[in-house]
N, C-alpha and C positions, 0 to 999 in steps of 0.2 A: 810812589817808584815806581822804577822803570826797568823795564826788562831789554836788555843789550844784548843781544846774541846772533850772530851771523846766521841765520838758520839755513839750513840743505837749498841752494839753489835749480832746485827741479820746480817741474813744471806743476801749476797752481791751479788747472784746469779742475771742475769736479763741482758736487754741490755745495749751494750757497748757503743752505740750512745747516751749518755746523753746530748751531746751538743746540739743536734737536738730535746731536749724536751722541752716543755713550763715548764715557773716556777710551774706553776699550779700542771703540773703532777710530776715535781722533787719533791716537798713539799709533795704530796699525795703519794709518792713514800717513800718518809722517814717516813711520818705519818703512814702510814699503813703496811710497811713491813722492815721500819728502814734499807732499805738500804743506807750505808753510802756513795756509789758514787755520790747519789742523792742529800746528803747533800754537798758533796764536789764540785758538780758541780754548787750549789748555794750560796755558799761562793764564787769561783772563779767567779761566772757571777756579782756579785754585791761588791765584796773586795774592789775595787780601787772608783767606784763611792760612797760608802759609807762610806768609810775611808774617803775622798776627804769632803764630807758634813761633816763629824763631827770637820773635822780639821779648817774648819770654821766657824763651830758652835762654837766650843771651844778655838780656836786659839792655841791650845797647842799641839804637836805632841804627848807628853805623854800621854795626858788625852783624846786626839783622840783615840789612841790605845787601852786602857783602855775601852774607851765607846765600841770599835769597838767588841773586845773580847767579851764585856758583850751581845752587841746585838745576836751574834751568838750564845752565851749559852742560851740566851733566848729563842731564837728559837728555840735551842735543846729542852728546857724546856717544851716550850708553843707547842709544834707545835701538841699535839693533841686538842688544842681549834680553828685550822685553819680549818674554814666551807669551802668545795669546791665549786668555783665558785668564792668566792672572790680574787680581784686584789691581787699579790703578793705582788709586789712592793711598794704599799702607805703601807702595813701591817707592811713590813721591815722598814720604813722609821719611821710609827709609832713606833716601838720598838724602832729606832737608835734614837730617837729625844727624848723618854723619858728617855734612856738611859743616853743621854748628858745632859739633865736636872739633873739626880741624880748625873752624875760622877761631873759636876759643883757645887752641893750642898755639896757635901764631899769634894771638893779642896779648898771653896770657893775664887776661885781666879774670879777676872773679865775678861770675855772673849774678846777675838778681834775676828775680824773676817777680811777674807783677801778677797776683792773684784775688785781684777784689773785683772781680767783675762774673756774676753771674752764669752758671754755665748752664747754655742752651739745649743741652744735647737732653731730649727726650730719650731717656734710655734705660739701663740694667740696674741705677739704684736711681734716689731721690735727693741724692746731697747737689745741692744751689750750688756753695762756692765752699771750700773751706773754711775761710771766714766766719760763715753762717754755722758753720757746724761746727766750732770750736767756741763759739759765741754763744751758744744758742741757750745755754743756760744764764743764770743770772749770778754773775760773782759776789763776791765777800762787799758787806758795805765797803766804800771807800777804795776798793780795788778795782773798779770798773775804769779801763784805759779809753781816753777816745777814739773814737772813728779811727783818725790818721795812725793814731799811734798803734793801733788794733793791724793796719795794714801792712805797716813799716817792721813789726813786731813779725807778721807772715811771712814778708818777702825775706825777710832775715830768716826766718825758720827755715823757709822752703829750701834755700840758699845753701842751707848749712846738710841738707841733706844727701846722702850719697848719691852720687850717679845713679845709681841704678832705680832708688826711689823718687829719685827727682822726675828721672824721665818718664816712668811709669805714673804719677801724679797727673804731669803736663797731660800727658798723651790722652789720658782717660776720663779725666775732671775737665779740665779746659780744653782741648778740642775736642771734645766729643766722640771721640772713637770706640768703638766696642772695642771689648778684653777681646778679642780673637783679630784684629784687626791692629793692638796694639802690640800683642805677642807678636806676630807678623815681622811688625816693625824692629823691634826689639830682640828677635828672633828666639825668644822662649816658648814655654808650653806657656797658655792659659792660664792653667793654675798657679805660674809663677807670677806672672802680671798683679792676679788677687792676690796673692801673698805678700806680694812687693807694697800693694797699695792699703794694705792690710797694718803693714808693718809702720807704714811712713804716716799712719792717722792715727796710730799707737804713741809713735815717737813725740808729734807734733802735740795730742792732748795732754802726753806726760809733760812735754815744756809748758803747755800753757797753763796746766794747773799748777806749776812750782811759778810760774809769774803770777799767776794770781794769788798764789800763800805770800809771794815776797812783796806784792804789792800792799797785802791787807796787815804786815807787819808794823 
């Protein structure tokens, strides 16, 4: 993926070790001095993570690329709005989520999500993937789905969740964000994030149980 953004044409002198700078230091360097290398380091630092999130959110690589480009364009345009001390990562996710929603509205396409990879977050619960969690128990004889079918089922089930539940699942379980970070991105209390996750898991478990029963008949 490539980021085609015309960054501020201001001086680019300064320390070379941008990789050692914090996110906040980089964003402030770009906001206050227009240092292109600070912006490029931020893009490099977050491009894989944000693109992966947008790809799951939108279920389409072309749409994800568009939303990704728009995310960093908005960062460029709105960097003056950044307040020192605000965590950069949740702010970027907020921008990316808004761009994903706008992209989806423009495309008017139903999104799918890919939720069949292991969650790499060392965090606040021990759920590896929704797939593993839902199929952790042995199904009834004759009711076990093949792995590919399970993945397709999970993808479709998540895609059908209400927007609020789906966003919480993606941010926490598959992007590895902490509850408080997801809460900031979604602009809701931490308790609401936990409640949405709980509701989403209950819905998926109920659907999975019905699918097992149907397969056993």
